[in-house]
ROVODO-803221 format. One record per residue (C-alpha): residue number from 1; z, y, x. Coordinates in nm, 3 decimals, decimal comma. Each point is the difference from the previous one (the first is absolute). Example, Ala and Ser with C-alpha at 12.3 -4.5 7.8 and 13.67 -1.06 7.14 Angstrom:
<gugus>
{seq=1 w=0,780 v=-0,450 u=1,230}
{seq=2 w=-0,066 v=0,344 u=0,137}
</gugus>
This chain:
<gugus>
{seq=1 w=-1,053 v=-1,037 u=-0,581}
{seq=2 w=0,163 v=0,294 u=-0,182}
{seq=3 w=-0,018 v=0,030 u=-0,376}
{seq=4 w=-0,203 v=0,269 u=-0,169}
{seq=5 w=0,217 v=0,300 u=-0,083}
{seq=6 w=0,099 v=0,008 u=-0,373}
{seq=7 w=-0,172 v=0,262 u=-0,210}
{seq=8 w=0,241 v=0,287 u=-0,066}
{seq=9 w=-0,165 v=0,049 u=-0,345}
{seq=10 w=0,095 v=-0,349 u=-0,116}
{seq=11 w=0,351 v=0,093 u=-0,104}
{seq=12 w=0,056 v=-0,330 u=-0,184}
{seq=13 w=0,016 v=-0,192 u=0,330}
{seq=14 w=0,368 v=0,080 u=0,056}
{seq=15 w=0,056 v=-0,297 u=0,226}
{seq=16 w=-0,272 v=0,122 u=0,234}
{seq=17 w=0,131 v=0,357 u=-0,007}
{seq=18 w=0,367 v=-0,087 u=0,046}
{seq=19 w=0,006 v=-0,012 u=0,384}
{seq=20 w=-0,171 v=0,340 u=0,013}
{seq=21 w=0,268 v=0,153 u=-0,223}
{seq=22 w=0,259 v=-0,065 u=0,275}
{seq=23 w=-0,184 v=0,203 u=0,264}
{seq=24 w=0,187 v=0,299 u=0,146}
{seq=25 w=-0,200 v=0,060 u=0,318}
{seq=26 w=-0,378 v=-0,007 u=0,049}
{seq=27 w=-0,127 v=-0,003 u=0,362}
{seq=28 w=-0,361 v=0,113 u=0,036}
{seq=29 w=-0,226 v=-0,067 u=0,295}
{seq=30 w=-0,243 v=0,286 u=0,061}
{seq=31 w=-0,330 v=-0,090 u=0,169}
{seq=32 w=-0,197 v=-0,259 u=-0,193}
{seq=33 w=0,254 v=-0,003 u=-0,284}
{seq=34 w=0,071 v=0,350 u=-0,125}
{seq=35 w=-0,274 v=0,174 u=0,198}
{seq=36 w=-0,349 v=-0,113 u=0,093}
{seq=37 w=-0,029 v=0,220 u=0,309}
{seq=38 w=0,202 v=0,238 u=0,215}
{seq=39 w=0,074 v=0,225 u=-0,298}
{seq=40 w=0,266 v=0,268 u=-0,020}
{seq=41 w=-0,015 v=0,025 u=-0,379}
{seq=42 w=0,140 v=-0,245 u=-0,251}
{seq=43 w=-0,192 v=-0,071 u=-0,322}
{seq=44 w=0,129 v=0,184 u=-0,308}
{seq=45 w=0,060 v=-0,334 u=-0,181}
{seq=46 w=0,233 v=-0,115 u=0,276}
{seq=47 w=0,202 v=0,321 u=-0,002}
{seq=48 w=0,037 v=-0,003 u=-0,379}
{seq=49 w=0,123 v=-0,360 u=0,001}
{seq=50 w=0,232 v=0,065 u=0,294}
{seq=51 w=0,170 v=0,279 u=-0,194}
{seq=52 w=0,028 v=-0,216 u=-0,312}
{seq=53 w=0,159 v=-0,285 u=0,194}
{seq=54 w=0,244 v=0,236 u=0,171}
{seq=55 w=0,113 v=0,141 u=-0,336}
{seq=56 w=0,366 v=-0,077 u=-0,073}
{seq=57 w=-0,104 v=-0,208 u=-0,303}
{seq=58 w=-0,174 v=-0,254 u=0,226}
{seq=59 w=0,179 v=0,071 u=0,329}
{seq=60 w=-0,256 v=-0,161 u=0,232}
{seq=61 w=-0,013 v=0,135 u=0,354}
{seq=62 w=-0,318 v=0,012 u=0,205}
{seq=63 w=-0,042 v=-0,017 u=0,373}
{seq=64 w=-0,278 v=-0,036 u=0,254}
{seq=65 w=-0,035 v=-0,293 u=0,242}
{seq=66 w=-0,279 v=0,077 u=0,245}
{seq=67 w=-0,125 v=-0,050 u=0,352}
{seq=68 w=-0,065 v=0,373 u=0,023}
{seq=69 w=0,212 v=0,250 u=0,187}
{seq=70 w=0,196 v=0,276 u=-0,173}
{seq=71 w=-0,273 v=0,247 u=0,094}
{seq=72 w=-0,254 v=-0,218 u=-0,181}
{seq=73 w=0,225 v=-0,041 u=-0,304}
{seq=74 w=0,187 v=0,328 u=-0,035}
{seq=75 w=-0,228 v=0,176 u=-0,250}
{seq=76 w=-0,004 v=-0,307 u=-0,222}
{seq=77 w=0,379 v=-0,030 u=0,012}
{seq=78 w=0,035 v=0,359 u=-0,114}
{seq=79 w=-0,208 v=-0,079 u=-0,311}
{seq=80 w=0,198 v=-0,306 u=-0,111}
{seq=81 w=0,338 v=0,018 u=-0,177}
{seq=82 w=0,183 v=-0,190 u=0,274}
{seq=83 w=0,374 v=0,050 u=-0,036}
{seq=84 w=0,194 v=0,141 u=0,291}
{seq=85 w=0,194 v=-0,320 u=0,072}
{seq=86 w=-0,300 v=-0,236 u=-0,033}
{seq=87 w=-0,110 v=-0,147 u=0,335}
{seq=88 w=-0,364 v=0,051 u=0,103}
{seq=89 w=-0,169 v=-0,267 u=0,212}
{seq=90 w=-0,236 v=0,113 u=0,279}
{seq=91 w=-0,156 v=-0,165 u=0,311}
{seq=92 w=-0,028 v=-0,335 u=-0,186}
{seq=93 w=0,376 v=-0,015 u=-0,040}
{seq=94 w=0,095 v=0,099 u=0,353}
{seq=95 w=0,117 v=0,344 u=-0,114}
{seq=96 w=0,192 v=0,068 u=-0,322}
{seq=97 w=0,091 v=0,356 u=-0,097}
{seq=98 w=0,138 v=0,191 u=-0,297}
{seq=99 w=-0,159 v=0,305 u=-0,164}
{seq=100 w=0,163 v=0,226 u=0,261}
{seq=101 w=-0,188 v=-0,204 u=0,266}
{seq=102 w=0,328 v=-0,124 u=0,142}
{seq=103 w=-0,032 v=-0,339 u=0,170}
{seq=104 w=0,176 v=-0,275 u=-0,193}
{seq=105 w=-0,146 v=-0,275 u=0,218}
{seq=106 w=-0,227 v=-0,008 u=0,304}
{seq=107 w=-0,122 v=-0,283 u=0,220}
{seq=108 w=-0,198 v=0,045 u=0,322}
{seq=109 w=-0,182 v=-0,210 u=0,256}
{seq=110 w=0,152 v=-0,033 u=0,345}
{seq=111 w=-0,181 v=0,173 u=0,287}
{seq=112 w=-0,077 v=-0,337 u=0,160}
{seq=113 w=-0,153 v=-0,138 u=-0,320}
{seq=114 w=-0,194 v=0,320 u=-0,059}
{seq=115 w=-0,151 v=-0,021 u=0,349}
{seq=116 w=-0,095 v=-0,366 u=-0,055}
{seq=117 w=-0,190 v=0,092 u=-0,319}
{seq=118 w=-0,181 v=0,278 u=0,187}
{seq=119 w=-0,092 v=-0,227 u=0,292}
{seq=120 w=-0,140 v=-0,260 u=-0,240}
{seq=121 w=-0,197 v=0,259 u=-0,198}
{seq=122 w=-0,154 v=0,142 u=0,318}
{seq=123 w=-0,199 v=-0,323 u=0,037}
{seq=124 w=-0,204 v=0,082 u=-0,311}
{seq=125 w=-0,211 v=0,282 u=-0,136}
{seq=126 w=0,265 v=0,133 u=-0,238}
{seq=127 w=0,196 v=0,310 u=-0,085}
{seq=128 w=0,380 v=-0,014 u=-0,004}
{seq=129 w=0,228 v=0,243 u=-0,183}
{seq=130 w=0,379 v=-0,001 u=0,050}
{seq=131 w=0,228 v=0,186 u=-0,243}
{seq=132 w=0,360 v=0,113 u=0,022}
{seq=133 w=0,235 v=0,187 u=-0,235}
{seq=134 w=0,292 v=0,214 u=0,113}
{seq=135 w=0,256 v=0,178 u=-0,218}
{seq=136 w=0,303 v=0,204 u=0,094}
{seq=137 w=0,251 v=0,119 u=-0,258}
{seq=138 w=-0,088 v=0,332 u=-0,167}
{seq=139 w=-0,335 v=0,008 u=0,176}
{seq=140 w=-0,360 v=-0,072 u=-0,095}
{seq=141 w=-0,118 v=-0,352 u=0,084}
{seq=142 w=-0,232 v=-0,039 u=0,298}
{seq=143 w=-0,277 v=-0,257 u=0,009}
{seq=144 w=-0,217 v=-0,090 u=0,297}
{seq=145 w=-0,336 v=-0,174 u=0,027}
{seq=146 w=-0,111 v=-0,126 u=0,341}
{seq=147 w=-0,345 v=-0,148 u=0,048}
{seq=148 w=-0,203 v=-0,216 u=0,241}
{seq=149 w=-0,367 v=-0,058 u=-0,066}
{seq=150 w=-0,300 v=-0,188 u=0,136}
{seq=151 w=-0,231 v=0,201 u=-0,224}
{seq=152 w=0,062 v=0,322 u=-0,200}
{seq=153 w=0,287 v=0,247 u=0,037}
{seq=154 w=0,042 v=0,204 u=-0,316}
{seq=155 w=0,228 v=0,301 u=-0,027}
{seq=156 w=0,187 v=-0,131 u=-0,305}
{seq=157 w=0,090 v=-0,349 u=-0,115}
{seq=158 w=-0,015 v=-0,157 u=-0,349}
{seq=159 w=0,330 v=0,173 u=-0,088}
{seq=160 w=-0,145 v=0,336 u=0,110}
{seq=161 w=0,236 v=0,002 u=0,298}
{seq=162 w=-0,108 v=0,148 u=0,336}
{seq=163 w=-0,049 v=-0,275 u=0,258}
{seq=164 w=0,130 v=0,012 u=0,357}
{seq=165 w=-0,269 v=-0,198 u=0,184}
{seq=166 w=0,101 v=-0,205 u=0,302}
{seq=167 w=-0,172 v=-0,207 u=0,267}
{seq=168 w=0,051 v=-0,375 u=-0,007}
{seq=169 w=0,171 v=0,009 u=0,336}
{seq=170 w=0,255 v=0,259 u=-0,115}
{seq=171 w=0,359 v=-0,108 u=-0,045}
{seq=172 w=0,157 v=0,150 u=-0,312}
{seq=173 w=0,374 v=0,040 u=0,013}
{seq=174 w=0,050 v=0,269 u=-0,265}
{seq=175 w=-0,147 v=-0,207 u=-0,283}
{seq=176 w=0,210 v=-0,253 u=-0,192}
{seq=177 w=-0,253 v=-0,113 u=-0,259}
{seq=178 w=0,095 v=-0,140 u=-0,337}
{seq=179 w=-0,361 v=-0,098 u=-0,062}
{seq=180 w=-0,318 v=-0,072 u=0,195}
{seq=181 w=-0,347 v=-0,018 u=-0,154}
{seq=182 w=-0,277 v=-0,172 u=0,197}
{seq=183 w=-0,340 v=0,103 u=-0,138}
{seq=184 w=-0,241 v=-0,290 u=0,051}
{seq=185 w=-0,297 v=0,148 u=-0,192}
{seq=186 w=0,007 v=-0,321 u=-0,203}
{seq=187 w=-0,132 v=-0,217 u=0,286}
{seq=188 w=0,097 v=-0,358 u=-0,083}
{seq=189 w=0,010 v=-0,135 u=0,357}
{seq=190 w=0,205 v=0,296 u=0,125}
{seq=191 w=0,245 v=-0,044 u=-0,286}
{seq=192 w=0,038 v=-0,372 u=0,068}
{seq=193 w=0,048 v=0,043 u=0,374}
{seq=194 w=0,250 v=0,284 u=-0,049}
{seq=195 w=0,194 v=-0,206 u=-0,253}
{seq=196 w=0,030 v=-0,287 u=0,247}
{seq=197 w=0,126 v=0,240 u=0,266}
{seq=198 w=0,249 v=0,162 u=-0,237}
{seq=199 w=0,137 v=-0,343 u=-0,089}
{seq=200 w=0,113 v=-0,032 u=0,362}
{seq=201 w=0,197 v=0,328 u=-0,004}
{seq=202 w=0,361 v=-0,033 u=-0,114}
{seq=203 w=0,179 v=0,265 u=-0,204}
{seq=204 w=-0,293 v=0,094 u=-0,224}
{seq=205 w=-0,161 v=-0,088 u=-0,330}
{seq=206 w=-0,346 v=0,099 u=-0,119}
{seq=207 w=-0,228 v=0,002 u=-0,303}
{seq=208 w=-0,374 v=0,037 u=-0,043}
{seq=209 w=-0,205 v=0,258 u=-0,183}
{seq=210 w=-0,378 v=-0,008 u=-0,031}
{seq=211 w=-0,059 v=0,209 u=0,313}
{seq=212 w=0,337 v=0,006 u=0,172}
{seq=213 w=0,315 v=-0,186 u=0,100}
{seq=214 w=0,341 v=0,156 u=-0,071}
{seq=215 w=0,278 v=-0,088 u=0,244}
{seq=216 w=0,370 v=0,064 u=-0,054}
{seq=217 w=0,341 v=-0,120 u=0,118}
{seq=218 w=0,085 v=-0,359 u=-0,087}
{seq=219 w=0,181 v=-0,059 u=-0,329}
{seq=220 w=-0,105 v=0,337 u=-0,144}
{seq=221 w=-0,230 v=0,016 u=-0,300}
{seq=222 w=-0,030 v=0,157 u=-0,342}
{seq=223 w=0,190 v=-0,290 u=-0,156}
{seq=224 w=0,311 v=0,052 u=0,209}
{seq=225 w=-0,034 v=0,376 u=-0,053}
{seq=226 w=-0,018 v=-0,044 u=-0,377}
{seq=227 w=0,304 v=-0,229 u=0,007}
{seq=228 w=0,187 v=0,268 u=0,199}
{seq=229 w=-0,109 v=0,268 u=-0,250}
{seq=230 w=0,110 v=-0,206 u=-0,301}
{seq=231 w=0,336 v=-0,066 u=0,163}
{seq=232 w=0,048 v=0,376 u=0,054}
{seq=233 w=-0,058 v=0,053 u=-0,373}
{seq=234 w=0,207 v=-0,307 u=-0,101}
{seq=235 w=-0,300 v=-0,169 u=-0,164}
{seq=236 w=-0,068 v=-0,372 u=0,005}
{seq=237 w=-0,344 v=-0,147 u=0,074}
{seq=238 w=-0,073 v=-0,062 u=-0,370}
{seq=239 w=0,036 v=0,375 u=-0,061}
{seq=240 w=-0,273 v=0,079 u=0,254}
{seq=241 w=-0,377 v=-0,010 u=-0,040}
{seq=242 w=-0,244 v=0,043 u=0,289}
{seq=243 w=-0,374 v=0,069 u=-0,013}
{seq=244 w=-0,229 v=-0,062 u=0,299}
{seq=245 w=-0,336 v=-0,120 u=0,122}
{seq=246 w=0,006 v=-0,098 u=0,366}
{seq=247 w=0,160 v=-0,237 u=0,252}
{seq=248 w=0,261 v=0,260 u=0,096}
{seq=249 w=0,122 v=-0,003 u=-0,363}
{seq=250 w=0,054 v=-0,378 u=-0,010}
{seq=251 w=0,374 v=-0,009 u=0,079}
{seq=252 w=0,068 v=0,285 u=-0,243}
{seq=253 w=-0,192 v=-0,175 u=-0,278}
{seq=254 w=0,187 v=-0,322 u=0,072}
{seq=255 w=0,349 v=0,156 u=0,008}
{seq=256 w=-0,029 v=0,212 u=-0,316}
{seq=257 w=0,102 v=-0,159 u=-0,327}
{seq=258 w=-0,351 v=0,081 u=-0,119}
{seq=259 w=-0,276 v=0,023 u=0,259}
{seq=260 w=-0,336 v=0,126 u=-0,127}
{seq=261 w=-0,325 v=-0,004 u=0,197}
{seq=262 w=-0,297 v=0,211 u=-0,106}
{seq=263 w=-0,313 v=-0,204 u=-0,070}
{seq=264 w=-0,163 v=0,092 u=0,332}
{seq=265 w=0,300 v=-0,122 u=0,202}
{seq=266 w=-0,015 v=-0,213 u=0,315}
{seq=267 w=0,059 v=-0,375 u=-0,022}
{seq=268 w=0,341 v=0,031 u=0,163}
{seq=269 w=0,110 v=0,275 u=-0,239}
{seq=270 w=-0,118 v=-0,208 u=-0,296}
{seq=271 w=0,182 v=-0,310 u=0,122}
{seq=272 w=0,330 v=0,195 u=0,008}
{seq=273 w=-0,039 v=0,161 u=-0,344}
{seq=274 w=0,117 v=-0,102 u=-0,346}
{seq=275 w=-0,272 v=0,191 u=-0,181}
{seq=276 w=-0,345 v=0,145 u=0,057}
{seq=277 w=-0,136 v=0,304 u=-0,181}
{seq=278 w=-0,320 v=0,001 u=-0,203}
{seq=279 w=-0,118 v=0,308 u=0,188}
{seq=280 w=-0,021 v=0,120 u=0,360}
{seq=281 w=0,114 v=0,300 u=0,198}
{seq=282 w=0,196 v=0,262 u=-0,198}
{seq=283 w=-0,097 v=-0,145 u=-0,341}
{seq=284 w=0,197 v=-0,316 u=0,083}
{seq=285 w=0,306 v=0,207 u=0,093}
{seq=286 w=-0,035 v=0,196 u=-0,326}
{seq=287 w=-0,018 v=-0,332 u=-0,187}
{seq=288 w=0,331 v=-0,111 u=0,154}
{seq=289 w=0,178 v=0,332 u=-0,060}
{seq=290 w=-0,108 v=0,001 u=-0,365}
{seq=291 w=0,131 v=-0,354 u=-0,041}
{seq=292 w=0,342 v=0,087 u=0,146}
{seq=293 w=0,019 v=0,313 u=-0,216}
{seq=294 w=-0,086 v=-0,195 u=-0,317}
{seq=295 w=0,244 v=-0,281 u=0,081}
{seq=296 w=0,286 v=0,244 u=0,067}
{seq=297 w=-0,077 v=0,195 u=-0,317}
{seq=298 w=-0,025 v=-0,305 u=-0,228}
{seq=299 w=0,258 v=-0,241 u=0,137}
{seq=300 w=0,282 v=0,218 u=0,132}
</gugus>
């Protein structure tokens, strides 16, 4: 089990603060960590701390590591002081961009694998969303959301992207998805049966949320994406801190020199973390950022 995060006010505990004084990059998950819902506004506390950390005196970069698309993240990115050369992790690590939205890394599912996931999903009362990201030099990025549903068909998805709805029998050749989300409505039996079916499909990996399963290309996750990002910035793992709450954050929390789970985190996220916050969504992230700021200020 992770240790309780040290109190940033207890400045006498230098041994406990020392690892936090080495941090140069903080990777923040969004949903369930920094935000409690599909918000497009960051709390004032977070923005103030982000600016303090980015100050040249402390020199701590921030980045986002999320399952969201760029469209679902863009307004938030524009609020944060993310430096131009700092990689930004989207699609659960399957797409990494810079602040100009240029692709630094992208991984996609093969057409055959994509079709196998669709055929499996069609056996259940679920909704499937497939997402792809395209970028051409000196052009705006293009993102696509394709959907298949056994129940509702909304105009926009969670990322506020327009959905191109398809029939289950349709063959999709123009979509090379970097991420698939299977909405199970939280049905336990559906989730279990789908998981067993996904285990038999090669070339993929998947994680669970409370009401969905996220599918991506094999060997892609937020952990590998964070390692790639740190390498781009010439940082070692002990200079990186990650904050998360869910199964899709597990590899990131494990790879970072300091992995911190908020107190409402999933069991898998907790098992991969070094520390747990005293507070939950947003307040836990603020707790961590204050600690890093205090450690950098006092011990550097």
